[in-house]
TORLUM-157839 format. One record per residue: residue number from 1; residue in one letter; z, y, x of N, C-alpha, C in turn. Coordinates in nm, 2 decimals. Example, Ala and Ser with C-alpha at 12.3 -4.5 7.8 and 13.67 -1.06 7.14 Angstrom:
BEGIN
<site pos="1" code="A" n_c3="0.78" n_c2="-0.57" n_c1="1.32" ca_c3="0.78" ca_c2="-0.45" ca_c1="1.23" c_c3="0.78" c_c2="-0.33" c_c1="1.32"/>
<site pos="2" code="S" n_c3="0.71" n_c2="-0.22" n_c1="1.28" ca_c3="0.71" ca_c2="-0.11" ca_c1="1.37" c_c3="0.79" c_c2="0.00" c_c1="1.29"/>
! end
This chain:
BEGIN
<site pos="1" code="M" n_c3="-0.45" n_c2="1.29" n_c1="-2.78" ca_c3="-0.35" ca_c2="1.35" ca_c1="-2.80" c_c3="-0.24" c_c2="1.29" c_c1="-2.88"/>
<site pos="2" code="S" n_c3="-0.29" n_c2="1.22" n_c1="-2.99" ca_c3="-0.20" ca_c2="1.16" ca_c1="-3.10" c_c3="-0.14" c_c2="1.05" c_c1="-3.03"/>
<site pos="3" code="E" n_c3="-0.22" n_c2="0.98" n_c1="-2.95" ca_c3="-0.13" ca_c2="0.85" ca_c1="-2.87" c_c3="-0.01" c_c2="0.89" c_c1="-2.79"/>
<site pos="4" code="A" n_c3="-0.03" n_c2="1.00" n_c1="-2.74" ca_c3="0.08" ca_c2="1.08" ca_c1="-2.65" c_c3="0.21" c_c2="1.10" c_c1="-2.76"/>
<site pos="5" code="I" n_c3="0.16" n_c2="1.17" n_c1="-2.86" ca_c3="0.29" ca_c2="1.19" ca_c1="-2.97" c_c3="0.34" c_c2="1.07" c_c1="-3.01"/>
<site pos="6" code="I" n_c3="0.26" n_c2="0.95" n_c1="-3.04" ca_c3="0.31" ca_c2="0.83" ca_c1="-3.11" c_c3="0.42" c_c2="0.75" c_c1="-2.98"/>
<site pos="7" code="A" n_c3="0.34" n_c2="0.77" n_c1="-2.83" ca_c3="0.44" ca_c2="0.67" ca_c1="-2.76" c_c3="0.55" c_c2="0.78" c_c1="-2.72"/>
<site pos="8" code="T" n_c3="0.56" n_c2="0.89" n_c1="-2.74" ca_c3="0.70" ca_c2="1.00" ca_c1="-2.72" c_c3="0.80" c_c2="0.97" c_c1="-2.86"/>
<site pos="9" code="V" n_c3="0.73" n_c2="0.96" n_c1="-2.97" ca_c3="0.84" ca_c2="0.92" ca_c1="-3.10" c_c3="0.88" c_c2="0.76" c_c1="-3.06"/>
<site pos="10" code="T" n_c3="0.81" n_c2="0.68" n_c1="-3.02" ca_c3="0.83" ca_c2="0.54" ca_c1="-3.01" c_c3="0.95" c_c2="0.55" c_c1="-2.90"/>
<site pos="11" code="G" n_c3="0.90" n_c2="0.61" n_c1="-2.79" ca_c3="1.01" ca_c2="0.59" ca_c1="-2.70" c_c3="1.16" c_c2="0.66" c_c1="-2.69"/>
<site pos="12" code="L" n_c3="1.13" n_c2="0.75" n_c1="-2.79" ca_c3="1.25" ca_c2="0.84" ca_c1="-2.85" c_c3="1.35" c_c2="0.72" c_c1="-2.92"/>
<site pos="13" code="F" n_c3="1.27" n_c2="0.66" n_c1="-3.00" ca_c3="1.33" ca_c2="0.58" ca_c1="-3.11" c_c3="1.39" c_c2="0.45" c_c1="-3.05"/>
<site pos="14" code="V" n_c3="1.32" n_c2="0.40" n_c1="-2.92" ca_c3="1.38" ca_c2="0.28" ca_c1="-2.85" c_c3="1.50" c_c2="0.33" c_c1="-2.75"/>
<site pos="15" code="G" n_c3="1.49" n_c2="0.46" n_c1="-2.72" ca_c3="1.60" ca_c2="0.50" ca_c1="-2.62" c_c3="1.71" c_c2="0.52" c_c1="-2.74"/>
<site pos="16" code="F" n_c3="1.72" n_c2="0.57" n_c1="-2.85" ca_c3="1.81" ca_c2="0.59" ca_c1="-2.94" c_c3="1.88" c_c2="0.45" c_c1="-3.00"/>
<site pos="17" code="L" n_c3="1.79" n_c2="0.35" n_c1="-3.01" ca_c3="1.84" ca_c2="0.21" ca_c1="-3.08" c_c3="1.92" c_c2="0.13" c_c1="-2.96"/>
<site pos="18" code="F" n_c3="1.85" n_c2="0.13" n_c1="-2.83" ca_c3="1.93" ca_c2="0.11" ca_c1="-2.70" c_c3="2.05" c_c2="0.13" c_c1="-2.68"/>
<site pos="19" code="S" n_c3="2.06" n_c2="0.27" n_c1="-2.70" ca_c3="2.21" ca_c2="0.35" ca_c1="-2.68" c_c3="2.29" c_c2="0.33" c_c1="-2.78"/>
<site pos="20" code="A" n_c3="2.26" n_c2="0.31" n_c1="-2.89" ca_c3="2.32" ca_c2="0.26" ca_c1="-3.02" c_c3="2.39" c_c2="0.14" c_c1="-3.03"/>
<site pos="21" code="L" n_c3="2.31" n_c2="0.05" n_c1="-2.94" ca_c3="2.35" ca_c2="-0.10" ca_c1="-2.94" c_c3="2.42" c_c2="-0.11" c_c1="-2.77"/>
<site pos="22" code="K" n_c3="2.44" n_c2="0.01" n_c1="-2.72" ca_c3="2.52" ca_c2="-0.01" ca_c1="-2.60" c_c3="2.46" c_c2="-0.10" c_c1="-2.51"/>
<site pos="23" code="L" n_c3="2.30" n_c2="-0.10" n_c1="-2.52" ca_c3="2.23" ca_c2="-0.20" ca_c1="-2.39" c_c3="2.16" c_c2="-0.10" c_c1="-2.30"/>
<site pos="24" code="P" n_c3="2.13" n_c2="-0.15" n_c1="-2.19" ca_c3="2.08" ca_c2="-0.09" ca_c1="-2.07" c_c3="1.93" c_c2="-0.04" c_c1="-2.11"/>
<site pos="25" code="I" n_c3="1.88" n_c2="0.08" n_c1="-2.08" ca_c3="1.74" ca_c2="0.09" ca_c1="-2.12" c_c3="1.65" c_c2="0.00" c_c1="-2.06"/>
<site pos="26" code="P" n_c3="1.55" n_c2="-0.03" n_c1="-2.12" ca_c3="1.43" ca_c2="-0.11" ca_c1="-2.05" c_c3="1.31" c_c2="-0.06" c_c1="-1.98"/>
<site pos="27" code="A" n_c3="1.40" n_c2="0.03" n_c1="-1.88" ca_c3="1.29" ca_c2="0.09" ca_c1="-1.78" c_c3="1.35" c_c2="0.08" c_c1="-1.63"/>
<site pos="28" code="P" n_c3="1.27" n_c2="0.12" n_c1="-1.56" ca_c3="1.33" ca_c2="0.12" ca_c1="-1.38" c_c3="1.38" c_c2="0.24" c_c1="-1.38"/>
<site pos="29" code="P" n_c3="1.46" n_c2="0.27" n_c1="-1.27" ca_c3="1.54" ca_c2="0.37" ca_c1="-1.23" c_c3="1.45" c_c2="0.51" c_c1="-1.26"/>
<site pos="30" code="Y" n_c3="1.52" n_c2="0.62" n_c1="-1.27" ca_c3="1.44" ca_c2="0.73" ca_c1="-1.29" c_c3="1.34" c_c2="0.77" c_c1="-1.20"/>
<site pos="31" code="L" n_c3="1.32" n_c2="0.84" n_c1="-1.10" ca_c3="1.20" ca_c2="0.86" ca_c1="-1.03" c_c3="1.10" c_c2="0.76" c_c1="-0.99"/>
<site pos="32" code="S" n_c3="1.18" n_c2="0.65" n_c1="-0.95" ca_c3="1.07" ca_c2="0.57" ca_c1="-0.91" c_c3="1.01" c_c2="0.48" c_c1="-1.02"/>
<site pos="33" code="G" n_c3="1.07" n_c2="0.49" n_c1="-1.15" ca_c3="1.00" ca_c2="0.44" ca_c1="-1.28" c_c3="0.88" c_c2="0.53" c_c1="-1.30"/>
<site pos="34" code="V" n_c3="0.90" n_c2="0.65" n_c1="-1.31" ca_c3="0.78" ca_c2="0.76" ca_c1="-1.32" c_c3="0.67" c_c2="0.77" c_c1="-1.23"/>
<site pos="35" code="M" n_c3="0.73" n_c2="0.74" n_c1="-1.10" ca_c3="0.61" ca_c2="0.73" ca_c1="-0.99" c_c3="0.53" c_c2="0.61" c_c1="-1.02"/>
<site pos="36" code="G" n_c3="0.59" n_c2="0.50" n_c1="-1.05" ca_c3="0.51" ca_c2="0.39" ca_c1="-1.07" c_c3="0.44" c_c2="0.40" c_c1="-1.17"/>
<site pos="37" code="I" n_c3="0.47" n_c2="0.46" n_c1="-1.30" ca_c3="0.37" ca_c2="0.49" ca_c1="-1.40" c_c3="0.26" c_c2="0.58" c_c1="-1.36"/>
<site pos="38" code="V" n_c3="0.29" n_c2="0.67" n_c1="-1.25" ca_c3="0.18" ca_c2="0.78" ca_c1="-1.24" c_c3="0.09" c_c2="0.70" c_c1="-1.12"/>
<site pos="39" code="G" n_c3="0.15" n_c2="0.58" n_c1="-1.05" ca_c3="0.07" ca_c2="0.52" ca_c1="-0.97" c_c3="-0.03" c_c2="0.43" c_c1="-1.04"/>
<site pos="40" code="I" n_c3="0.03" n_c2="0.39" n_c1="-1.16" ca_c3="-0.07" ca_c2="0.30" ca_c1="-1.23" c_c3="-0.20" c_c2="0.36" c_c1="-1.28"/>
<site pos="41" code="Y" n_c3="-0.16" n_c2="0.48" n_c1="-1.36" ca_c3="-0.25" ca_c2="0.58" ca_c1="-1.41" c_c3="-0.35" c_c2="0.62" c_c1="-1.31"/>
<site pos="42" code="L" n_c3="-0.30" n_c2="0.64" n_c1="-1.18" ca_c3="-0.41" ca_c2="0.71" ca_c1="-1.10" c_c3="-0.50" c_c2="0.59" c_c1="-1.05"/>
<site pos="43" code="G" n_c3="-0.44" n_c2="0.47" n_c1="-1.00" ca_c3="-0.50" ca_c2="0.35" ca_c1="-0.98" c_c3="-0.60" c_c2="0.32" c_c1="-1.10"/>
<site pos="44" code="M" n_c3="-0.60" n_c2="0.35" n_c1="-1.22" ca_c3="-0.67" ca_c2="0.32" ca_c1="-1.30" c_c3="-0.81" c_c2="0.42" c_c1="-1.30"/>
<site pos="45" code="H" n_c3="-0.78" n_c2="0.55" n_c1="-1.29" ca_c3="-0.86" ca_c2="0.63" ca_c1="-1.25" c_c3="-0.96" c_c2="0.61" c_c1="-1.12"/>
<site pos="46" code="A" n_c3="-0.88" n_c2="0.56" n_c1="-1.02" ca_c3="-0.98" ca_c2="0.55" ca_c1="-0.90" c_c3="-1.04" c_c2="0.42" c_c1="-0.91"/>
<site pos="47" code="Y" n_c3="-1.02" n_c2="0.33" n_c1="-1.00" ca_c3="-1.09" ca_c2="0.21" ca_c1="-1.01" c_c3="-1.22" c_c2="0.25" c_c1="-1.09"/>
<site pos="48" code="Q" n_c3="-1.22" n_c2="0.32" n_c1="-1.22" ca_c3="-1.34" ca_c2="0.39" ca_c1="-1.28" c_c3="-1.43" c_c2="0.48" c_c1="-1.18"/>
<site pos="49" code="Q" n_c3="-1.37" n_c2="0.52" n_c1="-1.11" ca_c3="-1.43" ca_c2="0.61" ca_c1="-1.01" c_c3="-1.53" c_c2="0.52" c_c1="-0.92"/>
<site pos="50" code="V" n_c3="-1.47" n_c2="0.43" n_c1="-0.86" ca_c3="-1.54" ca_c2="0.34" ca_c1="-0.78" c_c3="-1.65" c_c2="0.26" c_c1="-0.85"/>
<site pos="51" code="I" n_c3="-1.61" n_c2="0.22" n_c1="-0.96" ca_c3="-1.73" ca_c2="0.17" ca_c1="-1.04" c_c3="-1.85" c_c2="0.22" c_c1="-1.07"/>
<site pos="52" code="R" n_c3="-1.80" n_c2="0.36" n_c1="-1.09" ca_c3="-1.92" ca_c2="0.44" ca_c1="-1.15" c_c3="-1.99" c_c2="0.47" c_c1="-1.03"/>
<site pos="53" code="L" n_c3="-1.95" n_c2="0.48" n_c1="-0.89" ca_c3="-1.98" ca_c2="0.53" ca_c1="-0.77" c_c3="-2.09" c_c2="0.44" c_c1="-0.72"/>
<site pos="54" code="F" n_c3="-2.03" n_c2="0.30" n_c1="-0.72" ca_c3="-2.12" ca_c2="0.20" ca_c1="-0.67" c_c3="-2.16" c_c2="0.08" c_c1="-0.73"/>
<site pos="55" code="F" n_c3="-2.16" n_c2="0.10" n_c1="-0.87" ca_c3="-2.20" ca_c2="-0.03" ca_c1="-0.94" c_c3="-2.29" c_c2="0.04" c_c1="-1.08"/>
<site pos="56" code="S" n_c3="-2.32" n_c2="0.19" n_c1="-1.08" ca_c3="-2.39" ca_c2="0.22" ca_c1="-1.21" c_c3="-2.52" c_c2="0.32" c_c1="-1.16"/>
! end
């Protein structure tokens, strides 16, 4: 849980800094960016399941 809090605080800081410097945020567009992150997360879990089912 602490990793999620650290990531959130870091994201808030970076977003604040980029806005203060009037730079574009270093992230893809809204929904597609979130879905990309969700896809990466689900892919990681799918890989772990395949390894567990077939190689352990």
